[in-house]
C-alpha positions in Angstrom: 99.4 50.9 96.1 99.8 48.4 92.9 96.8 48.4 90.6 97.2 44.5 89.8 98.5 41.9 92.2 99.1 38.3 92.2 98.6 36.2 95.5 100.1 33.0 96.4 98.4 31.0 98.7 94.4 30.2 98.5 93.6 30.0 102.1 91.2 32.2 104.7 94.0 34.6 105.0 93.9 34.9 101.2 90.4 35.7 101.2 90.8 38.6 103.8 93.6 39.8 101.2 91.3 39.6 98.1 88.5 41.8 100.3 91.4 44.4 101.1 92.8 44.9 97.6 89.1 45.0 96.3 88.2 47.7 98.8 91.3 49.9 97.6 90.3 49.1 93.9 93.2 46.7 93.4 92.8 44.0 90.5 93.7 40.3 91.8 95.3 39.2 88.7 96.1 35.9 89.8 95.7 33.4 92.6 98.2 30.5 93.0 97.9 27.2 95.1 99.7 23.9 94.9 96.7 22.2 96.5 95.2 20.1 93.8 91.8 20.4 95.6 91.8 24.0 95.4 90.1 25.2 92.3 88.5 28.4 93.2 88.4 31.0 96.1 85.8 33.6 96.5 84.7 33.2 93.0 88.2 33.6 91.5 90.1 30.8 89.8 93.3 29.6 91.5 96.1 28.1 89.3 98.6 25.6 90.1 102.5 27.1 90.5 103.7 24.9 87.7 101.4 26.8 85.1 103.0 30.1 86.2 106.0 32.0 85.1 106.9 33.8 88.0 109.5 36.2 86.3 106.7 37.7 84.3 104.3 38.4 87.2 102.4 41.6 88.7 103.9 42.3 92.0 103.3 39.5 94.6 101.6 39.1 98.3 102.3 36.1 100.2 98.8 34.9 101.3 99.6 32.4 103.9 99.3 32.8 107.5 102.0 30.6 108.6 104.9 32.6 109.6 108.1 30.2 108.6 106.0 29.3 105.2 106.1 32.9 104.0 109.6 33.1 105.0 110.8 30.3 102.9 108.5 31.3 99.9 110.0 34.9 100.1 113.2 33.7 99.6 112.4 31.3 96.9 110.5 33.9 94.8 112.5 37.3 95.6 109.9 39.3 94.7 108.8 41.8 93.9 106.1 42.1 96.3 103.2 44.3 97.4 101.5 45.4 100.1 98.0 45.7 101.2 96.4 47.9 103.5 92.8 48.2 104.3 91.1 51.3 103.6 89.7 51.2 107.2 92.9 50.6 108.9 94.9 53.8 110.4 98.5 54.0 109.8 100.3 56.9 110.5 102.2 58.9 107.6 105.3 58.3 110.2 105.0 54.9 110.2 107.1 52.2 107.7 105.7 49.4 106.5 107.6 46.4 104.6 107.3 45.0 101.4 104.6 41.9 101.4 103.2 43.1 104.8 99.2 43.2 105.0 97.4 45.2 107.2 93.5 44.3 108.1 90.5 46.3 109.0 90.7 48.4 112.1 94.2 48.0 112.7 96.1 50.9 113.9 99.5 51.6 113.6 101.0 55.0 115.1 103.9 57.3 114.5 107.5 55.9 114.1 106.3 52.3 114.3 108.4 50.2 112.0 106.6 47.0 110.7 109.0 44.6 108.6 108.3 42.5 105.4 105.8 39.9 104.8 104.3 40.8 108.3 100.4 40.1 109.0 98.8 43.1 111.3 95.5 41.5 111.7 92.0 42.7 112.3 91.8 45.5 114.9 95.5 45.1 116.4 97.2 48.2 117.7 100.8 48.9 117.1 101.8 52.3 119.2 104.3 54.3 118.6 108.0 53.6 118.1 107.2 49.6 118.1 109.7 47.4 115.6 108.1 44.6 114.2 110.6 42.3 112.6 109.9 40.5 109.3 107.4 37.6 108.8 105.7 38.3 112.6 102.0 38.1 112.8 100.1 40.4 115.1 96.7 38.6 115.7 93.4 40.2 115.8 92.7 42.6 119.0 96.3 42.3 120.1 97.5 45.5 121.8 101.2 46.6 121.6 102.0 49.9 123.6 104.8 52.3 123.1 108.5 50.9 122.1 107.8 47.2 122.0 110.0 44.9 119.8 108.8 41.8 118.3 111.3 39.4 117.0 111.5 38.1 113.4 108.5 35.4 112.6 106.7 35.8 116.4 103.1 35.2 116.6 101.4 37.7 119.2 97.8 36.0 119.8 94.3 37.2 119.8 93.7 39.7 122.4 97.3 39.7 123.8 98.3 42.8 125.5 101.8 43.7 125.8 103.2 46.7 128.3 105.5 49.3 127.0 109.3 48.7 126.0 108.9 44.8 126.1 111.5 43.0 123.8 110.0 39.9 122.6 112.6 37.6 120.6 112.7 35.8 117.6 110.2 33.0 116.5 108.0 33.4 119.8 104.6 32.5 120.2 102.4 34.6 122.7 99.2 32.7 123.5 95.8 34.1 123.2 94.7 36.6 125.9 98.3 36.8 127.4 99.3 39.9 129.4 103.0 40.4 128.5 105.2 42.7 131.3 108.5 40.6 130.8 110.9 40.2 127.7 110.9 37.1 126.1 113.8 35.0 124.8 113.7 33.7 121.3 111.4 30.4 120.8 109.5 30.6 123.6 105.9 30.0 124.2 104.3 32.4 126.7 100.6 32.1 128.1 98.8 33.6 130.8 98.1 36.6 133.0 100.8 37.7 133.6 102.8 35.9 130.7 104.9 32.8 131.6 107.0 30.7 129.6 105.6 26.9 129.2 108.0 25.5 126.9 110.2 26.3 123.7 110.0 25.8 120.2 112.0 25.4 116.9 111.5 28.0 114.3 109.6 25.8 111.8 106.9 24.3 114.4 
């Protein structure tokens, strides 16, 4: 893990990432946010991007919860990007973690799981063996994915959702809180309930 990191986005999600970095004794060198009303977060100064030379920064983490915004900013800034993995997360040595991804306290990532770039594996989430999580996805607190699940780009698995083994979830899908998913899900679908059912379709930037 890096020794100094820059964060872009001063939100509640940023607070959690700051805590992860401090737990690992990583210095938050700079926090950037373009909201003029945000000048400080958890005691640290926040600066506007107009005052920053992004060509001469420490490795960057996009500390923004919105999946499509992270994708847009990753294409704008190009990196280099850091990872943040809480010391109380359990991550197998046989798992692969992409750049820019953050893994919160209590999360479990088991062998041969592949986590893409700029993903959020939130507090207490379980990613079982052989799962594939594509770039910009968000696995919410206490969500559980059984072995061999695939989650597409930009998709969000809601708080406390459960996904049985081998399920394939498309790109930019939303799985509602507490949903029990027992069938594959196409791109852009919104799924809720027990068992999960499609209630509508979203666009990528919804």
